[in-house]
Structures are given as structure tokens and as C-alpha cells.
C-alpha positions in Angstrom: 21.2 58.6 -21.9 22.7 56.0 -19.2 25.0 56.0 -16.5 28.2 53.9 -18.5 27.4 56.4 -21.9 27.5 59.2 -20.1 30.8 58.4 -18.5 32.0 57.1 -21.5 31.2 60.6 -23.2 33.3 62.6 -20.8 36.4 59.6 -21.3 37.7 62.4 -23.4 38.5 65.0 -20.2 39.8 61.7 -18.0 42.6 61.3 -20.4 44.8 57.6 -21.3 46.1 57.6 -18.3 43.0 57.5 -16.3 41.1 55.1 -19.2 43.8 52.7 -18.6 43.4 52.6 -15.2 39.8 51.7 -15.5 40.5 48.7 -18.5 43.4 47.2 -16.1 40.4 45.7 -13.7 38.8 45.0 -16.3 41.4 42.7 -17.8 42.0 41.3 -14.5 38.2 39.7 -14.4 38.8 39.0 -18.2 42.4 36.8 -18.4 42.2 35.8 -14.4 44.9 36.7 -11.7 47.3 34.1 -13.3 47.6 35.4 -16.7 46.9 39.2 -15.2 50.4 38.9 -12.9 51.9 37.2 -15.3 51.7 39.5 -18.4 50.0 42.5 -18.0 50.0 43.8 -15.1 53.3 45.2 -15.7 52.5 46.8 -18.9 52.6 50.2 -18.6 51.0 53.1 -21.2 54.1 55.1 -21.3 52.8 58.0 -24.2 50.7 58.9 -26.2 51.5 60.5 -29.7 49.0 61.5 -32.5 46.6 59.0 -31.1 48.4 56.6 -30.3 49.2 54.6 -27.3 52.7 53.8 -26.4 52.9 50.6 -24.4 56.2 49.2 -22.3 55.8 45.2 -21.6 58.4 44.3 -18.3 59.9 41.9 -20.9 60.2 39.8 -24.4 58.4 36.7 -23.4 55.5 39.4 -22.0 55.6 41.5 -25.1 54.8 38.6 -27.3 52.3 36.9 -25.2 50.4 40.7 -25.3 50.4 41.3 -28.6 49.5 37.5 -29.5 46.3 37.3 -26.6 45.7 40.9 -25.4 46.5 43.8 -28.0 43.1 43.4 -29.3 41.0 43.1 -26.4 42.8 45.8 -24.7 42.4 48.4 -28.0 38.5 47.1 -27.6 38.5 48.3 -24.2 40.0 50.9 -24.3 37.7 52.6 -27.6 35.0 52.5 -24.9 36.4 55.4 -23.2 38.7 57.4 -26.0 36.2 56.3 -29.3 39.2 58.9 -31.3 41.7 56.1 -30.1 44.3 54.9 -33.0 46.1 51.7 -32.7 48.1 51.0 -29.9 51.9 49.6 -29.4 53.4 47.3 -27.2 56.9 47.7 -27.8 60.3 46.7 -25.0 62.3 50.1 -23.7 64.6 50.4 -25.8 61.8 49.8 -29.0 60.6 53.1 -27.5 61.9 56.8 -29.0 64.4 58.4 -26.3 62.7 61.7 -26.3 59.5 59.8 -25.3 61.3 58.1 -22.5 62.7 61.4 -21.3 59.5 62.6 -21.0 57.8 60.2 -20.2 59.8 59.1 -17.0 58.2 55.8 -17.0 61.7 53.1 -17.5 60.3 50.6 -14.6 57.3 49.9 -13.0 56.1 53.5 -11.4 52.8 54.3 -12.5 49.9 52.9 -12.6 50.2 50.7 -9.6 49.4 47.4 -9.7 45.6 46.3 -9.4 43.9 44.8 -6.9 41.1 43.2 -8.1 38.9 39.7 -7.6 41.2 37.2 -7.6 44.2 38.5 -6.9 45.2 38.6 -3.1 48.8 38.6 -2.9 49.6 41.6 -0.5 51.1 41.5 2.5 47.0 41.1 4.7 46.5 38.6 3.2 49.8 36.3 4.3 49.2 33.9 7.1 52.3 34.3 9.7 53.0 31.9 12.6 56.0 30.7 12.8 57.0 28.9 9.8 57.1 31.7 8.1 57.3 34.6 10.6 61.4 35.8 9.6 60.4 35.7 5.8 57.3 38.0 6.7 59.3 40.4 8.8 62.1 40.7 5.8 59.6 41.0 3.6 57.8 43.7 5.2 61.4 46.5 6.3 62.6 45.4 1.6 59.0 46.7 1.3 59.1 50.1 3.4 62.5 50.3 2.0 64.7 49.4 5.8 66.6 46.7 4.7 70.0 48.3 2.9 71.5 45.4 5.3 71.0 43.0 3.2 71.6 44.0 -0.7 70.6 40.5 -1.5 67.6 38.9 0.0 66.7 34.9 -1.1 63.8 33.3 0.6 63.4 28.9 0.2 61.3 26.8 0.5 59.1 23.6 -0.9 57.1 24.6 -3.8 53.6 26.8 -3.0 54.9 27.7 0.4 54.2 31.7 -0.1 57.8 32.5 -1.9 55.9 34.7 -5.0 52.9 36.3 -2.6 55.3 37.7 -0.2 57.7 38.8 -3.2 54.4 40.6 -4.9 53.5 41.7 -1.7 56.7 43.8 -1.5 56.4 44.8 -5.6 53.3 46.6 -4.2 54.3 48.0 -1.2 57.4 49.5 -3.2 55.6 50.6 -6.3 53.7 52.2 -3.9 56.2 54.7 -2.8 57.5 55.2 -6.0 60.8 53.0 -5.9 61.7 51.5 -9.6 60.4 47.8 -9.0 60.8 44.9 -11.6 59.8 41.8 -11.0 60.6 38.7 -13.4 60.7 34.8 -13.0 64.0 32.6 -13.6 62.5 31.2 -16.9 61.1 34.5 -18.1 65.0 36.0 -17.6 66.7 33.1 -18.7 64.5 33.4 -22.2 64.8 37.4 -22.6 68.4 36.7 -22.1 69.1 34.0 -24.6 67.0 36.0 -26.7 69.1 38.5 -26.3 72.2 36.8 -27.7 70.5 35.5 -30.5 69.5 39.2 -31.3 73.3 40.9 -30.4 71.5 44.3 -31.1 69.1 42.8 -27.6 71.7 42.8 -25.4 72.7 46.0 -24.4 68.6 46.8 -24.1 68.3 43.3 -21.7 70.8 44.5 -19.7 69.8 48.1 -19.3 66.4 46.8 -18.4 66.9 44.6 -15.5 69.9 46.1 -14.2 68.0 49.6 -14.0 65.7 48.9 -10.9 66.4 49.6 -7.7 64.3 46.6 -6.5 65.3 43.4 -8.9 63.0 40.4 -7.9 63.5 37.0 -9.3 61.1 34.7 -8.8 61.7 30.3 -8.7 65.7 31.4 -9.3 66.1 27.7 -9.6 65.2 27.5 -13.1 68.4 29.4 -14.4 70.5 26.7 -12.4 72.5 24.8 -14.8 72.0 27.5 -17.6 76.6 28.9 -17.1 75.7 32.1 -19.2 72.6 32.5 -17.8 73.8 32.6 -14.3 77.5 34.3 -15.7 74.5 37.2 -16.3 73.0 36.9 -13.5 76.2 37.4 -11.5 76.9 40.8 -13.7 73.2 41.6 -13.1 73.0 41.6 -8.8 76.4 43.1 -8.8 75.6 45.8 -10.6 72.4 46.5 -9.2 73.4 46.2 -5.7 76.5 48.2 -6.4 74.7 51.2 -7.4 73.0 50.7 -4.0 69.6 49.0 -5.3 68.0 45.8 -3.7 68.2 42.2 -4.8 65.2 39.2 -3.9 65.9 35.5 -5.3 63.3 33.6 -4.7 64.2 29.8 -4.9 63.2 25.4 -4.0 66.4 25.7 -2.4 68.9 27.7 -0.4 72.3 27.9 -1.4 73.7 24.6 -0.8 70.5 23.2 -2.5 70.6 24.4 -5.8 71.9 21.6 -8.0 73.7 23.2 -11.0 74.2 26.7 -9.5 77.9 28.0 -10.7 80.4 28.0 -7.7 80.9 31.6 -8.3 77.0 32.7 -7.7 77.0 29.6 -4.7 78.9 31.8 -3.4 77.6 35.1 -3.6 73.9 33.3 -2.5 76.0 32.2 0.7 77.4 35.0 1.6 73.6 37.1 1.6 70.9 37.4 4.0 68.7 34.3 3.7 65.7 32.8 5.0 63.9 29.3 4.8 59.7 29.4 5.3 58.8 25.7 6.4 55.9 23.8 5.9 52.5 24.8 7.4 51.4 23.0 10.3 47.6 22.1 11.5 46.9 25.5 12.9 48.6 28.0 9.7 46.7 25.5 7.1 43.0 25.8 9.0 43.7 30.2 8.9 45.2 29.6 5.6 42.1 27.3 4.9 39.7 29.8 6.1 40.8 33.3 4.4 41.3 31.4 1.0 37.4 30.9 1.9 36.0 34.4 2.5 38.7 35.3 -0.4 36.4 33.0 -3.1 33.2 34.1 -1.5 33.9 37.5 -2.0 33.5 36.5 -5.7 31.5 33.5 -5.2 28.4 35.1 -2.7 27.1 32.4 -0.6 29.6 30.1 -0.8 30.6 28.4 3.1 32.0 25.8 4.1 31.4 24.3 7.4 34.0 24.2 9.8 34.7 20.8 10.9 35.0 20.3 7.2 38.1 22.9 7.2 39.0 21.0 10.1 39.3 17.3 8.6 40.7 19.2 6.1 44.1 21.4 8.0 44.4 17.8 9.7 44.6 14.9 6.8 46.0 17.1 4.1 49.9 17.9 5.3 50.2 20.1 2.5 51.2 23.4 0.9 48.9 26.9 0.6 48.8 26.1 -2.7 47.6 22.9 -2.9 45.2 24.6 0.2 44.0 26.4 -2.0 43.5 23.7 -4.9 41.2 22.0 -2.0 39.1 25.4 -1.9 38.8 25.1 -5.4 37.7 21.9 -5.6 34.6 22.4 -2.9 33.9 25.9 -4.8 32.4 23.7 -8.1 30.7 21.2 -5.5 28.9 24.1 -3.5 28.1 25.1 -7.4 26.9 21.3 -8.3 25.2 20.9 -5.2 23.1 24.1 -5.8 24.6 26.7 -3.7 24.3 24.8 -0.1 26.7 24.3 2.1 29.7 22.5 1.6 29.1 19.8 4.4 31.9 17.6 6.1 30.5 14.4 3.7 30.7 16.6 0.7 33.8 18.2 2.1 34.8 13.9 2.3 33.7 13.2 -0.8 35.3 16.0 -3.3 38.5 15.9 -2.0 38.5 12.2 -1.9 42.3 11.6 -4.2 43.5 14.5 -2.0 42.8 13.2 1.1 44.7 9.5 -0.4 47.9 11.7 -1.5 47.7 14.1 1.1 47.7 11.2 3.0 51.5 9.7 1.4 53.3 13.1 1.1 53.0 13.9 4.8 55.5 11.9 4.7 59.2 13.8 5.8 62.8 13.3 6.0 62.5 14.2 9.3 59.7 11.7 10.3 61.9 9.0 8.2 64.5 9.8 11.0 62.6 9.2 13.9 61.2 5.7 13.5 64.5 5.4 11.6 66.6 6.1 14.8 63.3 4.5 17.4 64.2 1.1 15.2 67.5 0.9 15.6 67.7 1.7 19.3 69.3 5.3 18.6 68.5 8.9 19.4 68.3 11.0 16.1 71.2 13.0 16.9 73.3 9.7 17.1 72.2 8.7 13.9 73.1 11.9 12.2 76.1 11.6 13.5 79.4 12.0 11.0 80.8 8.3 11.3 81.5 5.5 10.1 80.9 3.1 12.7 78.8 0.3 11.1 75.9 0.2 14.1 75.7 3.8 12.5 76.8 4.4 9.2 74.2 1.7 8.0 71.4 2.5 9.9 71.6 5.9 8.7 72.3 4.6 4.9 68.7 3.2 5.4 67.6 6.2 6.7 68.4 7.9 3.8 67.4 5.3 1.1 63.5 5.4 2.9 63.9 9.3 2.8 64.6 8.9 -0.9 61.5 6.6 -1.7 59.5 7.9 1.0 59.2 12.0 0.4 59.0 14.2 -2.1 62.8 15.8 -1.0 64.8 16.2 -3.3 69.0 14.9 -3.0 70.2 18.0 -2.2 67.4 18.8 0.3 67.8 15.2 1.6 71.9 16.1 2.3 70.8 19.3 4.5 69.0 17.5 6.1 71.1 15.0 7.2 74.0 17.3 8.5 75.3 18.5 5.2 76.0 15.5 3.0 76.6 16.2 -0.6 73.6 14.7 -2.7 75.9 12.2 -4.6 76.9 11.1 -1.2 72.5 10.3 -0.6 72.7 9.0 -4.2 75.1 6.8 -3.2 73.4 5.2 0.1 70.1 4.7 -1.6 71.6 2.7 -4.7 73.7 0.9 -2.3 70.8 -0.5 0.4 68.8 -0.8 -2.6 71.8 -3.4 -4.3 71.3 -5.3 -0.8 67.8 -5.6 -0.1 67.9 -7.0 -3.7 70.0 -9.8 -3.0 69.3 -10.2 1.2 65.4 -10.7 1.5 66.3 -10.8 5.7 67.1 -7.1 5.2 64.2 -5.8 2.4 61.7 -7.4 5.6 63.6 -4.9 8.3 63.6 -2.3 5.6 59.7 -2.7 5.0 59.0 -3.4 8.5 60.5 0.0 8.9 58.2 2.0 5.7 55.2 0.2 7.4 55.8 1.9 11.0 56.6 5.7 9.1 53.3 5.4 7.2 51.8 4.9 10.6 53.2 7.4 12.6 50.5 9.6 13.4 
């Protein structure tokens, strides 16, 4: 008898909980890290009733996806370890019988802890830290260790891809290990679950129970609910209830409270009064460390995968992008490595494989700060003078040109541009953009001047 068969025959002694721990690791490999984190990681084994295993899904969205794509694979894999297993059921919390819930004591994330495995590197140990994110990293560690009670609500914000989701997952892992009751949802999941509860009135109380029961509630991509009035009102009430009971709320968004378009005034005021930390885009040194870590991460599952140091240096220097996009670049290099038969990815090979990404990065490196610097220099003033709140034409017109070019040449949102110009409302940025566009359409000399500034911005090292 081989070891696998012997293990399976002894599985009855191990029990359903231990069998599910093994199957979770197998599902991680089968479905991949992204799908696993989104839907399977929050699935909890609640109880066994007459050979039927009851599981609790983290949200209605997750429940539907699990029933469609995972349930049959979960049953098949569990039967390898539990031959007598009957059908399984994936339920929402309010669908689980009260007596079972009382016995299980598993309302939110308690056990088993999140699985670590191939493709899953979202812990504190794999988060590259420097000056751009050190404060956010420190606060996240305090919250994970239950040492942040002085700030019941924490808003962490940054451009997409700078590590917010990584930090939220790292907090969840540490907090679950300390047996805290944790619920982590994306803004889209919160929105869809709430709207579904509204349409099915009997589910409204179950939704409120789900999102208000944890003592650590985390919402990723919070900006997804902005503009949805009823959902924002529910979020406000949820934050109040969780923090009133001594719990904490962690929110991740693409902008701070001032820059979130469509945010309800009451909720904006609440978030403006909360602790807030911004994560900046990585500089060249941090980009180099991120690349090195991601190569090492992929090498654990693709033995022999290696990239020449000078290739990583080149990418870090030329790709002024976020960590998420750097990971995409490394995935592209992994494809190149496999196609080439497993040989070292050289500088030349990396440049060829990333030709399009490098070209895009050259355009996308332009920031609002760079635009301000070049415009101020062109008009013979300092950036501080350019940002002065004055209507004097000698400053107001260059400032409008800078706003126009920031809209045209960067990927920053209107509220973000307004913030970087000293706190102007996004409507002011829109006015400046449209005003300069109208003027250069009529004035060939001004058009030539603005184009000359744009060329100088692109040439800036």
C-alpha cells in the first residue's frame, strides 16, 4: 500500500476539520491565488450533521461563485479523505441553524487560519518597506497585533497597485491567528451583498449581522461604493456599530477622504476625522527590491527561474510603475524564461519581452509634481509661487496651464490633481482644463508654447 492510500484510509481518525485543511491547500493550487483569496479563503467549516458538512460563505457573492465553480471540486477532494461523506452545503450565516451556530462558535473568521501556499505571498514578511509606505506598514502591524485601539477607523489610500490589498491581507492573517473575529470584503462585495439584501427584505438583518459582528472589519476598494447613497448610509451605520462595541474598521481606497468623488458628506466627515495614511508610489530602489522578491517568489514554483541582475536594474530604472505592474513584468519574464527553455533571462531578453511595457512606462512616469516643476521653470517662478492662491494673471495663467497639462499627461484623477495644487475642488481643475483647451484652439502662439512645455516634460529625466 502506498503512503497516499494509507493516509486516506486513516483519514476517519483525522476528522473533517483536518481533512478540510488539506483540501484548502489543494484548492489553492487548483484555482490560483487570486480566486482563492476572493472566494475560498473565507469559506469556513461550521459543523457535521449526519454525514453532511455545513460550510459558511463569507458573502452572498462568494456563496454563489462557490456553488457554481467550487462545490463539486470540494466534495470530490473531501471524499478522498472522508469516503463516507454525504453532500456538502454552502450556506450564509443566517441560513445555519441557531443550535449549530451556538455549538460551532464560528460566526466570523476563526478557524482554520488562512492558508499559505504557492502563489500566496500576502504577509508582512513579503511586504517591501521604504519611506513611501513605512508609516502604513507600521500602523498595519499595530492593528494586526490589537495595538491600535486609539484609532478605531483607519483609512489607507494610494494609487492602485501600491500595496493596500497586501497590507489588508497581512492584517487579516495576523488577526485571525490571534483568534480575533475578522471580516474582509471588497467594496464591490459590500455593495452587491447590501443591494441583494434590499431586494430580499428577509436578508437585510442577516447582512447587518454579517458586517457588524466582527471586531475587525476591513473594506478594500472602498471607492467602489462612492456615489451609492443607500450603500454609503449602511456603511456609515456599520462603522458606527462596529466601533461603538470597541471594534476596528480598516478601509483601503484610491484617494483620501477629500479626493473620493461621490462620497456622502456625512461619511466624508467621519473619514476626515479618522486616522489616515497615504502610500506613495515606489521609487527606483524600492522597485528593484520588489522585482527581486517577485522573481524569488516565482522561482519557488518554477525551479531554475532567474533574471540577470542588470535586467532587474534596467526595469527598476525605466518602469516608473506600481508594485502590481512590476509583478506583471516579472510574469512576462517568466513566460520568456519558459519559452527560451529555462535559460537565464538576460538584459537583452528582458528588454525584448517588455518592449511594450517599457514604452508605456515611459509615458506613465509623468507625475503632477513633474508637470508643476517644468511649468514653473518655464515661466521663471518656483513651484511654491505657482501654487499660490492668487488671481494675479502672472501666476493664475501658468497655474491653469499646469492644471491642463496635469489632466492631459498624467493618470491622476481630478480630485487628486486638485489636492496636489493646494486643495482646489475638482470643478476648478475642470474649469482650468477646459479654459486652456479653448484658448489654445484659438491662439496658435499659446498652443505652440503649451506644446513646447509638454515636450520639455517628456524629456525631463
